[in-house]
C-alpha positions as CSV (number, residue, x, y, z in Angstrom):
1,M,0.2,-0.1,-0.4
2,K,1.2,3.4,-1.3
3,Y,1.2,5.8,2.2
4,S,1.3,9.5,1.9
5,L,1.2,12.8,4.6
6,T,0.1,16.3,4.0
7,I,2.8,18.4,6.2
8,G,1.2,22.4,6.8
9,W,3.9,24.5,8.2
10,L,1.6,27.1,10.1
11,Y,3.6,31.2,8.3
12,P,6.3,30.0,7.4
13,N,7.2,33.3,5.8
14,L,6.8,34.5,9.4
15,M,7.5,32.0,11.8
16,N,11.7,31.0,10.9
17,V,13.9,32.8,12.2
18,Y,15.6,30.7,14.1
19,G,16.3,27.7,11.2
20,D,13.2,25.9,12.1
21,K,12.9,25.2,8.0
22,G,15.2,22.3,9.3
23,N,12.7,20.7,11.0
24,I,10.3,20.3,7.7
25,T,13.4,19.6,5.3
26,A,14.2,16.2,7.8
27,F,10.3,15.2,8.5
28,L,10.1,15.2,4.3
29,K,13.3,13.9,3.7
30,R,12.8,11.2,6.5
31,A,9.2,10.1,5.4
32,N,10.9,9.9,1.6
33,W,13.4,8.1,1.6
34,R,10.5,5.3,2.4
35,N,8.8,6.2,0.0
36,I,6.0,7.4,1.8
37,E,4.6,10.8,-0.5
38,T,4.0,13.4,0.8
39,K,3.1,17.3,0.2
40,L,4.1,20.3,2.0
41,L,0.9,23.4,2.5
42,K,2.7,26.6,3.0
43,L,-0.1,28.1,5.4
44,D,0.8,32.5,5.4
45,P,-1.9,34.3,7.0
46,G,-5.3,34.6,4.8
47,F,-4.8,30.8,3.6
48,K,-8.0,28.8,3.4
49,T,-9.2,27.0,6.4
50,S,-10.1,23.9,3.9
51,E,-6.0,23.3,3.6
52,L,-5.7,23.2,7.3
53,K,-7.8,20.3,7.7
54,K,-6.3,18.6,4.8
55,C,-3.2,18.3,7.1
56,D,-1.8,15.3,8.5
57,F,1.3,16.9,10.4
58,L,1.0,20.7,12.1
59,L,4.5,22.5,11.9
60,M,5.0,26.1,13.8
61,G,8.0,27.7,14.0
62,G,10.0,30.6,16.2
63,A,9.8,34.4,15.0
64,Q,10.9,38.7,16.7
65,D,7.7,40.0,18.6
66,R,6.6,42.2,14.6
67,Q,5.9,39.0,13.3
68,Q,4.2,37.5,16.2
69,I,1.6,40.1,16.0
70,I,0.7,39.9,12.8
71,V,0.8,35.6,13.6
72,N,-1.3,36.7,16.1
73,Q,-4.3,37.7,14.7
74,D,-4.6,35.3,12.0
75,L,-4.7,32.6,14.6
76,E,-7.8,33.5,16.1
77,R,-9.2,33.0,12.6
78,I,-9.1,29.8,12.7
79,K,-8.5,28.5,15.8
80,I,-11.7,26.4,16.5
81,I,-10.4,24.1,13.3
82,L,-6.6,24.1,14.7
83,K,-8.2,23.0,18.4
84,S,-10.2,20.8,16.8
85,K,-7.7,19.1,15.0
86,I,-4.9,19.4,18.3
87,T,-7.5,17.8,20.3
88,K,-8.6,15.2,17.7
89,G,-5.0,13.4,17.9
90,I,-3.6,15.4,14.7
91,P,0.5,15.4,14.8
92,G,2.3,18.7,15.9
93,L,5.2,20.4,16.5
94,F,5.4,23.6,17.9
95,V,8.5,25.5,18.5
96,C,9.4,28.8,20.5
97,G,6.9,31.2,19.9
98,G,4.3,28.9,18.5
99,F,4.6,27.0,21.2
100,Q,3.9,29.8,23.6
101,F,0.8,30.9,21.0
102,L,-0.7,27.7,21.8
103,G,-1.3,28.4,26.0
104,K,-3.8,30.9,28.1
105,Y,-1.5,34.1,27.2
106,Y,1.4,36.0,27.0
107,K,2.3,39.3,29.7
108,E,5.2,41.2,28.3
109,S,7.7,43.0,30.4
110,N,5.6,46.0,30.3
111,G,2.7,44.5,31.8
112,S,0.5,44.2,29.1
113,T,-1.1,40.6,28.2
114,V,-1.6,38.8,24.7
115,K,-4.1,36.2,24.5
116,G,-3.4,33.1,23.4
117,L,-5.8,30.0,21.9
118,G,-5.5,28.7,25.7
119,I,-5.1,24.6,23.9
120,F,-2.7,24.1,26.1
121,D,-2.5,24.0,29.6
122,L,0.3,27.2,30.5
123,Y,1.4,30.3,30.1
124,T,4.4,32.6,29.2
125,Q,5.9,35.9,30.8
126,S,8.5,37.9,30.2
127,P,10.3,38.9,33.0
128,R,10.1,42.6,34.4
129,N,13.8,42.7,35.1
130,Q,14.6,42.3,31.7
131,S,16.7,39.1,33.0
132,K,19.2,37.3,30.7
133,R,17.8,35.2,27.7
134,L,17.9,31.5,27.9
135,I,20.0,30.6,25.2
136,G,22.7,27.9,24.4
137,N,22.9,24.1,23.6
138,M,20.5,22.1,25.6
139,A,19.6,18.5,25.9
140,F,16.4,16.6,27.8
141,K,15.0,13.2,28.8
142,T,11.8,12.3,27.7
143,N,10.2,9.3,26.6
144,F,8.3,7.8,23.6
145,E,7.1,4.5,22.2
146,G,8.2,3.4,26.3
147,N,11.5,4.4,25.3
148,D,13.9,7.0,27.5
149,Y,15.3,9.2,24.7
150,T,17.3,12.3,25.3
151,I,16.6,15.3,23.0
152,I,19.6,17.2,21.7
153,G,18.6,21.5,20.8
154,F,19.8,24.6,21.0
155,E,17.3,27.0,22.7
156,N,16.9,31.2,22.1
157,H,13.7,32.6,24.4
158,N,13.3,35.3,26.7
159,G,9.7,34.5,27.7
160,R,9.5,31.9,30.4
161,T,6.3,29.4,30.3
162,Y,5.0,27.7,33.7
163,L,2.6,24.3,33.0
164,G,-0.5,24.0,34.6
165,E,-2.0,20.7,35.9
166,N,-3.9,19.6,32.6
167,I,-0.7,18.9,30.5
168,E,2.7,17.0,30.8
169,P,5.8,18.3,29.8
170,F,8.1,17.2,26.7
171,G,11.0,16.0,29.1
172,T,13.5,16.9,31.8
173,I,15.7,19.4,31.9
174,I,19.9,17.1,31.7
175,E,21.7,20.9,30.2
176,G,20.1,24.1,29.5
177,S,17.1,26.0,30.5
178,G,13.7,24.5,29.4
179,N,10.3,26.5,30.1
180,N,11.4,28.6,32.8
181,G,14.8,28.1,34.1
182,K,14.0,27.1,37.6
183,D,11.3,23.7,37.1
184,K,13.9,22.0,35.1
185,T,10.9,21.5,32.6
186,E,11.4,21.4,28.6
187,G,8.4,21.7,26.7
188,A,4.9,20.6,26.7
189,R,3.5,17.3,25.0
190,F,-0.4,17.6,25.3
191,K,-2.3,14.3,22.7
192,N,0.3,14.2,19.9
193,S,1.2,17.5,19.7
194,F,4.6,19.1,21.0
195,G,5.5,22.5,21.9
196,T,9.7,23.0,22.8
197,Y,11.8,26.1,23.0
198,S,14.6,23.8,21.2
199,H,15.7,25.3,18.1
200,G,18.3,23.5,16.8
201,P,16.7,22.7,14.5
202,I,15.2,20.2,16.4
203,L,14.7,17.0,14.1
204,P,17.7,16.8,12.3
205,K,19.3,16.4,15.1
206,N,17.2,13.2,16.8
207,P,15.8,11.4,14.3
208,D,14.2,8.4,16.2
209,F,11.3,11.6,17.4
210,T,11.1,12.1,13.9
211,D,10.4,8.8,12.7
212,Y,7.8,8.6,16.2
213,L,6.0,11.9,14.5
214,I,6.1,10.2,11.4
215,G,4.6,7.4,12.1
216,K,2.3,8.7,14.7
217,A,1.1,11.0,12.0
218,L,0.5,7.8,9.6
219,E,-1.3,6.0,12.2
220,V,-3.7,8.4,12.6
221,K,-4.6,8.8,9.4
222,Y,-4.9,5.1,8.4
223,G,-6.3,3.7,11.9
224,K,-3.0,1.6,12.1
225,R,0.3,1.3,13.5
226,I,2.9,1.1,10.5
227,N,6.6,0.4,11.0
228,L,8.5,2.5,9.1
229,K,11.3,1.0,7.5
230,T,14.8,1.4,9.6
231,L,16.9,4.4,8.1
232,N,21.3,4.7,8.1
233,N,21.5,7.1,11.1
234,A,25.0,7.7,11.2
235,L,25.4,11.2,10.4
236,E,22.8,12.5,12.6
237,Q,24.1,10.4,15.3
238,R,27.5,12.1,15.2
239,A,25.7,15.4,15.4
240,R,24.2,14.4,18.3
241,F,27.1,13.1,19.5
242,T,29.4,16.2,19.1
243,I,27.2,18.6,20.5
244,A,26.9,16.6,24.0
245,N,30.1,16.2,24.7
246,R,30.1,20.2,23.9
247,I,27.8,20.7,26.7
248,G,29.6,17.5,28.8
249,I,26.5,14.8,29.1
250,R,26.9,11.1,27.7
251,I,24.0,10.0,25.3
């Protein structure tokens, strides 16, 4: 049977300042290497909601404040459909600003509040004392398919995110700051969607996680678990070990 996936890249021309395009490239390549047919939909402001409804996997990256204001306005238009897809289990990866948008609100350093989509039980605030940005290589422990896995990534954010009772973290910080630099949580996980501060980009550096997302997207679409062909990950593993050695951890 020939399998196919439609990937929705939310706001690629605005939310792509930290190399998040690499996440799309990794997802598409690892699917195509397995002869999985892919279609990429670039969903910029004003896109037809019918395109969003077709998607089997969603990705949104990060941006600067000016771009995020534009995106926030358009998200209000599609929030019901987006919430429905995430709640029904469509897999997704939401990085930095994209992650923050899924929460209840973002409180800026001047005290003003930007309303979020309220899909994830969390909120974000920017420190009033202009604390230093949380930036640098990072690593955190997570678990999927019953297996522990170390995610290697790179973070660059000023917002501090705090999780509520109805959502679990993506993982536990080994090295770096994660959501807020205090509680050792990194990102969030709800249904089959993941929010994270790990740019990196995260998917090229973590092939097992990429494959998990591909497999989950196929499973949700076709209603059955599909075994993926094994790929040679030697190059990706070299990248992972290089960063792990640089930050002084073992994986």
